[in-house]
N, C-alpha and C positions, 0 to 999 in steps of 0.2 A: 120396562121389562127387558128390552133389547140390551140395555146397558149392563144388566145382570148376567147375560149369557156367557161372556168371557170368564167372569168370576166363577160361575157354576161349572163350566167346562174344566177350568183349572183345578177347582176343588174336587171334581170327580176323578180327574187324572191322579191327584194326590191320594185319594182314597184307594183307587185301584192299585197304585204303586205300593201303598202301605200294606194292602192285603196280600200282595204277591211277593213282596221283597223279603218277608220273614223267612221263607224257605231258602233263599239264597244267602241271606245274612246269617242263617243258623250255622253254616259251614264257616268257621272262623279261620281254620288253617288246614291245608292239605299240602304238606311240605315234604320234599324228598330229602331224607337225612343221608342215605347212602344210595347213589344211583346204580342202576343196573349196568354192569360192565362184564365183558366176556371172561375176565380173569378173577372175578369175585363171586363168592357163593350166594350173596344175599343182597336184595334190594329192600330198603327200609323206608317207611313213610311215617310222618307224625301228623295225626289227624286230630283236630280240635273242633267240637261241635257244641253249640249252645242253643237251646230252644225247647220246644215241646217235644215229647217223645215221638210224636208222629213226624215232626220235622227232622229229628235225629234219624229215624228209619228211612225217610226220604233221602236225606243226604248220603247215608251209607249205601243205600240202593243205587244212587247215581254213581258213586265212586266205584262200587262193585262192578257195575256195567262198563264204565269207562276204563278203569285201570285193570281189572281182573277178568273181564268178560264172563262174569258169573251167570250161569243159567240156573234158574230155580229148579229144585227137584219137584217131582209130582207125588201127590198122595196116591195111595192104593185105590181110592175111590171116594165119592162124596160122603159116605157114612163115616169113614175114618177122618176125613177133613173136618166134619162137623164135631166129632168127638174131641179132636185135638184143639179146635178153635174154642169150644166150650171150656175145656180144661184151662187153657191159657187165659181166657177172659176172666175166669173165676179166681184162679190162683196166682196169676202173674199179669195183672192189667197193664203194667208198664210195657212188657213185651208186646202185648196185644196192640197198644198204641203204635209201637215201632213197626209192627207187622202191617198196620194200615199205611204207614209211610213207605214201606218197601213195596206194597201193592201199588201205591200211587206212582212210585218210581218206574215200575214195570207196566203201568197202564192196566192194572187189574182192579176188580171190585175189592172193597175192603175185606170181605169175608169170602174170598175166592176159594172154591172147593176142588180146584184142579191142581194149583201150584201151592207148595208149602212156603209161605213167606216168613216162617219163624227162624230162618237161618239164611246166610249168604255163603254157601260152602264153596271152597276151591282148594286145589292141591292137597286133597285129603290124605291123612296118614296119622298113626299113633305117635306117642312121644315118651321120652324118659327124662329123668331129672335127678337132682340132689338139692336139698334145702336145709338151711340151719337158721332157726329163729332164736333171738336173744331177747329175753324180757327186760324191761327197764331197770329193775333192781340189780341186774348183772351187767348192765351196760355202762361203759365209762362216761358217756355223756347223758345218762339217764333216759335215753330214747330207746323204745322197743324197735328192733329192726330185724329184717329177714333177708338173708342172702340166698341166691338160687342159681343153679346151673341148668340151662335147658339143653338137652342132648338129643341128637337124632342123626339119621343118615342124610347127608345132603345130596340125595338122588331122587329121581321121579318115583312115584308110588308103584309104577309098573315094574321097576327093578325089584322092589320088595315083594311083589306078588308073583314074580316070575312069569309075566305075560309080555306080549309083544309091545314095543314102545308105541306111544300114541303121538302123532305129529303135533308139535306145539305144546306138549306136556311139560310143565315146569317142575323142577325139583321141589320136594316137600320143604316148606318153610323158607323157600327162596324169596318169598314176597311176604315180609313181616311188617307189622304195624305197631306203633305206640299210639293208643287211642285215648283221648281225654273227652269225656262226656259231661256236660253240665245241663241236666234235664230240668224241666219245670216241676216234675214230680219224681222223687227218688234222689238218692245221694249222688253228688258228682263223683267221678272215679277216673283213675288212670290205669290202663291195662296194657300189657304187651302180649302179642300172640299172632296167630295165623289161622288158616283153615276155614274160618267162618267170620266174615267181616262184621256181621250184625252182633254176634256174641263173642267178640274177639278178646279172649282172656285165657292165657295159660297161667299168668300170674298177674295180680292186680291189687289195688288199694283204693278205698273210698275216702271221702272227706272226713269221716269219723276216725280215720286211722286203722280201719279194719283191713287186714291183708288176707287174701285168699288165693290159693293156687291148686292146680290139678296136676298130678303125676301118674304115670303108668305103673301098674303093679304087674311086672312081667313074670312073677314067680307063681302065679295061681290062675285058675280059670275065672273068667268074668261071670258075674251074676246075669243070667239070661232069662229068668222067669218073669221079670218085671215088664213094664211097658217097653215097646221097641222105639228106637231112635228115629224111625221113619214116620212117626206120628200115627201108627195104626191104632193104638189104644191109649193115647194121651201120655203125658209125662214130659219131663225135661231131660235133655242129654246133659253131659257133664259141664261143658262150657255155659249152657243156658242156666243151669242150676247155680254155678258160680257167679254168673252175672246177676241172678236174682239176689244172691247173698249180698253182693256189693251194692246193688240198687236199694235194698230195703233194710239191711241190718246194720246197727250201730256198734255192736260188740259181739264177742264170741258166744255169749249166752243166747242172743237172738239168732245167731247163725245156726246153732244146734237145733233150735226149734224149727227154723225154716227148712233145714235139711231133712228132718224127720217128717215134716208136714207135707212135703212134695214127693211125687213119684219120680224116681231116677231111672231114666231110660239109658241103658248101657250102649256104648259105642266102642268099636275096636276091641281093645283089651280090657282087663280089669283096671280100674283106676282108683285112686284115693285122693282125698283133699287134705290140705293143711290150711288151717284157719288160725289167725292170731290177731290180737287187738292191742290197743295202747296200754291197757292196764297190766299186761304181762300174762294174760290167759291165752293159751294156745292148745289146739287139739288136732288130732288126725281123725278123719271120718272114713270108714271103710264098710263095704257091704260084702258079706260072705258069699262066695260063689257056690257054696254047697247048699245053704238053706235060706239065703236072702236076709239073714239077720244083720242089724246095724251094729256097728262097733265104734265107740268113741274112745280114743286114747288121749288122756289129758296130760299135759306136761308138768302139772303141779308146780308151776313157777320156775321150772328149770328150762334150760335150752331144749328146744324141740328139733329133732333130726328126722329127716325123711329121705329115703332113696326109693328103690323100686321093688320092695317086698312088703307083705302085709304086716304091719306093726302088731296087730292084735294076735297074730299067729306066732310071732317071734319077738316077745316083749323083752327078753334078756339078751343083750349083745354078747354076753360071755358064753351063751349056749347056742350060738349060731351054727348052722351046718358048715362043715368044712368046705373049702373052695380050692380050686386048682390055682396054684401060685401064678400060672401063666395067664389066668383069666383076670386081667387087670381091671376090667369093668364090672366084675361081679358085684351085685347089689349089697351083699353082706360085707364084702371087703370094703367098699366105699363107706358104708354106714359105720363099720367098726373103726375105720381110720378117723372119721370125724368124731366119733364117740370117745376114742382114746384121747384125742386132742382136747376135747371139752373136759374130760376127767382130770387131765394133767395141768390144765390151765391155771395159772396163778393170777389173782386179781380180777378186775372187771374186763369185759370184752370190748374191743373197738371194731368198727366196721372194717378197718384195714386188716385186722386179724381174721375176721370171718371170710373176707375175700381171699386171703392167702390160703386158708385151709381148704376152701372150696376149689382153689386152683389145683390142689393136689389130686383132686378126683375129676378133673376135666375128662370128658370122653375124647380119646385120641387113639383109636384102634382101627385095624384094617380088616379084621375078620368079622363078618356079620354075626355068626352065632354067639360071639362073646357079648355082643350088644343086645341082640334079640334074634330069635330064629328067623332067617330070611331065605328066600328062594335061591339066592346066590350071595357070595361074600360081598359086602359093601362097607365102605368106610363109616365109622361113627365119630362124630365131632360134637363138642360143645358149641352150639350155634349162637347162644348169647348168655351172658352172665349179668344178673341184675341184683340190686340191693335197694329195698324199700325201707324208708324211715317213717315209722308210724306217727311220731310227734311232729316232725318237720314237714311231713307230707311230701317227701321228695323221692324221686327215683333216679338212681345212677345205673347206667346200663351200657355195655359194650357188645358188639356183634362180631361173630366170626366172618372173616373175609376170605382167607385162603390158607393153604399150608405154607410154612416157611422151611428153612433149612432143617435137616435131620439133626435131632438131638443125639449126640454120640453116647450118652448115658443110657438112653432107652431104645435107640434105634428107630424111634417114631419121629415123624415130622413135628416141628414146633407149630403152634397155632398162631396165626396172625389175626389180631383183632383190630377193630376200629378204635378210634378215640372213645373215651367215656363221655356219653351224652348225659346231660343233667336236666331233669324236669321237676317242676313244683306244681302240685295240685292246689287249686284254690280251695280254701276252707269253706264249709257250709255257712250260709248267711243266717 
């Protein structure tokens, strides 16, 4: 019996290590792509996690505390916590498992009724964009792809709200991530975003080639009669809803059902979604701020364009409201410029051509009201430009670093971007 003790002890140590090492091994990569420097607008990380959804939540919670110093928000009370927890358990069990991991990271009970573990929010603020999707039949290489500009003010949220600065406050989107998740349940995905590390998606794609993005609609009031984003009466905010689509939907048809089947909790401004798949089907999803009705605008196999006004309210680009010629960032102007390009284009589209036309509508303005109403004038910039390839499962993306020399033709500074980073999502097994 004594001779067996060393073997038993070693075996026990191996078992203990195996049981605990999964949580550390689930974090495959936490790499700094663009370091934080005083003269650059953005710090960017590439995060890759493989494992159970609880392990994914735990890893993201750990990074949120170490890198972002994220403090969890609180529920209004135990009743609201229970309602929100029940809704997510029933309608989005993948998120529920990740919430357990976040709770573990923060030393909380899995169903904590004080702190909301359904998000890891930081540097909060709204967002604007422009996007152009090309279906495979109109693509030169036969691949469906979507190009996208992400635009915002590279200033702290306090500047936008017109309140006193908060010590240590970071500019919105100054800490951005490219996140790859490979869960045991749900589709693998690659996303880019900020504001909420747990549901980090402004634009993303899953391993089935489904692409999903969220853009602000600055031209109308948001729908506010539904569930609230603070979890008071259940529901999912925009990034959570997009993450659900990427986790659970293989194509645009499934995404439409998922969007209608879940309660959308509005945050910040009115927003709308652009969804596109490998087959060439794409649509824009919007909820009316007037009556809460849902609206799907299908591309019908044509290129899909989206900027920052409701497509269902302005379906015909030739009947857009007039805009001031000095308002270079006007949503109708940007949409019409892209639409004109698409109408006049000869032959099939290449990614390079889509990148070029989107470069013509980069945000590069100095007056806040042109970009969105703000408490004081603030610069507006395109903070990153991305292109997702639905068949190749690749992402090409570059990030805004700083202003360059003034362009004599426009009088505005040129935009200095990083190199183009390339990523490839692993296909589903």
